[in-house]
SERO-4910 file (N, C-alpha, C, O; in steps of 0.05 Angstrom, whole numbers):
BEGIN
 pado doro    nc1    nc2    nc3   cac1   cac2   cac3    cc1    cc2    cc3    oc1    oc2    oc3
  Met    A   -141     65   -505   -110     81   -502   -120     94   -465   -101     92   -449
  Lys    A   -146    105   -452   -143     99   -434   -155     84   -411   -153     92   -388
  Arg    A   -169     58   -420   -176     40   -407   -138     48   -394   -133     59   -373
  Arg    A   -124     40   -408    -85     26   -405    -79     43   -390    -62     39   -372
  Ser    A    -91     67   -393    -68     86   -366    -80     96   -351    -74    118   -341
  Ser    A   -111     75   -341   -123     77   -311   -117     45   -310   -127     34   -290
  Leu    A   -107     33   -324    -91     10   -304    -63     13   -289    -59      4   -267
  Arg    A    -36     34   -312    -29     39   -301    -32     59   -263    -20     55   -242
  Ile    A    -45     73   -266    -48     97   -246    -64     69   -228    -54     73   -206
  Lys    A    -79     49   -226    -82     29   -203    -62     17   -196    -58     16   -172
  Asn    A    -42      3   -217    -21    -12   -201     -7     14   -194      3     13   -171
  Gly    A     -2     43   -208     18     51   -189     10     51   -153     23     44   -134
  Met    A    -15     62   -157    -23     61   -127    -29     38   -115    -42     39    -95
  Gly    A    -24     23   -123    -19    -11   -107     17    -10   -101     31    -25    -88
  Ile    A     22     11   -112     52      2   -120     65     22    -86     79     12    -69
  Leu    A     52     50    -87     50     64    -77     47     54    -48     65     53    -31
  Leu    A     23     47    -46      6     30    -16     22     15      0     26     15     24
  Leu    A     32     -2    -21     45    -22    -19     82    -25      4     91    -41     20
  Ala    A     93      6    -11    120     14    -10    115     32     15    134     41     28
  Ile    A     93     37     19     80     58     53     80     41     69     89     47     91
  Trp    A     67      4     65     61     -6     83     90    -17     92     98    -22    115
  Leu    A    104    -20     70    123    -43     90    144    -14    102    142    -13    127
  Ile    A    157      2     95    166     28    105    144     21    134    143     -1    145
  Leu    A    130     41    142    116     39    161    129     13    193    143     13    213
  Ser    A    109     -4    177    117    -44    182    148    -45    183    158    -58    201
  Gly    A    162    -34    167    194    -29    180    201     -2    207    222     -6    220
  Leu    A    188     16    212    198     35    227    174     28    252    171     43    271
  Thr    A    162      8    250    158     -5    275    183    -13    296    182     -5    320
  Gly    A    199    -23    290    225    -26    312    240     -3    324    248      1    347
  Phe    A    243     11    303    253     35    308    231     58    319    241     71    337
  Val    A    211     65    313    206     84    318    175     82    347    155     70    340
  Pro    A    175     89    364    153     75    381    136     89    381    117     78    391
  Ala    A    129    119    372     98    118    359     92    110    339     68    106    337
  Val    A    108    105    317     95     87    287     78     66    301     54     65    293
  Arg    A     86     44    326     67     30    339     33     27    349     18      8    351
  Gly    A     30     60    353      4     69    355    -15     58    325    -39     52    324
  Leu    A      7     58    303     -7     63    284    -19     33    270    -24     33    246
  Ser    A    -23     11    286    -18    -13    282    -45    -32    270    -46    -53    258
  Glu    A    -60    -16    277    -97    -24    275   -100      1    242   -123     -3    232
  Phe    A    -87     17    229    -75     24    204    -67     -2    190    -76     -2    167
  Phe    A    -51    -29    196    -38    -29    178    -54    -58    164    -44    -72    146
  Pro    A    -64    -59    169    -88    -91    153   -101    -78    135   -101    -91    114
  Ile    A   -119    -49    134   -129    -32    122   -113    -28    102   -121    -38     80
  Leu    A    -86    -14    104    -69     -6     83    -57    -42     65    -53    -43     41
  Ala    A    -54    -59     79    -41    -71     63    -63    -94     52    -54   -111     37
  Leu    A    -90    -95     58   -108   -103     36   -116    -79     16   -130    -85     -3
  Ala    A   -110    -53     19   -113    -40     -4    -97    -35    -20   -103    -23    -41
  Ala    A    -72    -42    -14    -52    -46    -39    -49    -77    -45    -38    -84    -66
  Gly    A    -60    -99    -24    -62   -127    -51    -89   -117    -72    -89   -125    -95
  Ile    A   -112    -99    -61   -134   -112    -84   -119    -94    -97   -113   -104   -119
  Met    A   -105    -65    -94   -108    -52   -126    -73    -60   -147    -63    -47   -164
  Leu    A    -65    -82   -137    -46    -99   -147    -64   -117   -163    -57   -126   -185
  Leu    A    -83   -122   -153    -99   -149   -169   -112   -140   -185   -112   -151   -207
  Met    A   -130   -112   -181   -142   -100   -205   -125    -98   -228   -134   -103   -250
  Asp    A   -104    -93   -224    -83    -97   -255    -72   -120   -261    -51   -121   -273
  Arg    A    -87   -143   -252    -80   -167   -269    -97   -172   -278    -97   -192   -293
***
């Protein structure tokens, strides 16, 4: 039972990171201050992808 809840947390974390990445990347077109975070986007995308793959 614990393993199953652990997988849900990992999957939820991956979805959360993906959502944050999508929101921030969408804001880069509208908010110039967000463009300074462009070095952070690949790291966030990798973390989200890894978390999502760990669920499978």
